[in-house]
C-alpha positions in Angstrom: -1.5 -5.9 16.7 -4.2 -3.5 15.4 -2.3 -2.7 12.2 -3.5 -5.8 10.3 -7.1 -5.2 11.4 -6.9 -1.6 10.3 -5.4 -2.6 7.0 -8.2 -5.1 6.4 -10.9 -2.5 7.3 -9.5 -0.1 4.8 -9.3 -2.7 2.1 -12.9 -3.8 2.7 -13.8 -0.1 2.4 -12.3 0.0 -1.0 -8.8 1.4 -0.3 -5.5 0.0 -1.7 -3.2 -0.5 1.3 0.5 -1.1 1.7 1.7 -1.6 5.2 4.9 -2.2 7.2 6.2 -2.1 10.8 9.6 -0.8 9.8 10.3 2.9 9.3 13.0 2.3 6.8 10.8 0.0 4.7 8.0 2.6 4.9 10.4 5.2 3.3 11.4 2.7 0.6 7.7 2.2 -0.1 7.1 5.9 -0.3 10.0 6.4 -2.8 8.7 3.5 -4.9 5.2 4.6 -5.4 2.9 7.6 -5.2 0.3 7.5 -2.4 -2.9 9.6 -1.8 -2.3 9.4 2.0 0.5 8.1 4.2 -0.7 6.9 7.7 2.0 6.7 10.4 0.9 4.7 13.4 2.4 6.4 16.5 2.3 3.9 19.4 3.0 6.1 22.4 4.9 9.2 23.3 8.3 7.6 22.9 7.6 7.1 19.1 6.9 10.8 18.5 10.4 11.8 17.5 10.6 8.9 14.9 7.2 9.7 13.6 8.0 13.4 13.2 11.3 12.6 11.5 9.5 10.3 9.0 6.8 12.9 8.5 9.4 15.6 7.9 11.3 13.4 5.4 8.1 12.7 3.5 7.0 16.4 3.5 10.5 17.6 2.4 10.5 15.2 -0.5 6.9 16.0 -1.5 5.3 18.9 0.3 1.9 18.0 -1.3 1.9 14.5 0.2 -1.0 14.1 2.8 0.3 12.6 6.0 -1.7 11.6 9.1 -0.7 10.2 12.4 -2.8 7.4 13.9 -2.4 7.8 17.6 -4.0 8.4 21.0 -5.2 11.8 22.3 -2.0 12.4 24.3 0.3 12.0 21.4 -2.0 14.1 19.2 -1.5 17.2 21.4 2.3 16.7 21.5 2.9 17.0 17.7 2.0 19.2 14.8 3.9 17.6 11.9 1.1 15.7 10.1 -1.8 17.2 8.1 -4.2 15.3 10.3 -4.5 13.1 13.4 -6.7 10.0 13.3 -7.4 8.9 16.9 -6.8 5.3 17.9 -9.9 5.1 20.1 -11.0 2.4 17.7 -14.3 2.9 15.9 -13.8 1.4 12.4 -16.5 3.6 10.8 -15.0 6.7 12.3 -11.5 5.6 11.2 -12.6 5.0 7.6 -14.5 8.3 7.6 -11.4 10.2 8.7 -9.4 8.6 6.0 -12.1 9.4 3.4 -12.2 13.0 4.5 -8.5 13.4 4.0 -8.3 12.1 0.5 -11.5 13.8 -0.9 
């Protein structure tokens, strides 16, 4: 539910955004185009294995690709795959600032 809002906030902040709900489609998008940053929204602890698998596939294909998980604090302490964790305690300015710091 927050994904479209986050996408719009990033667009309004000057970012080009591609977004999907499906892991498979996300990988197809990754293979089709080069990205400055890949954000993986991890909605709860049960999604960690899928998110880590996706992160691992991306990092194996391109070790230089920046990857961040968007997740809550609990998920953040349970994984170390991505380059960065962006917290979902939703503060739009903080979220955009975190994305900007990653791609500078």
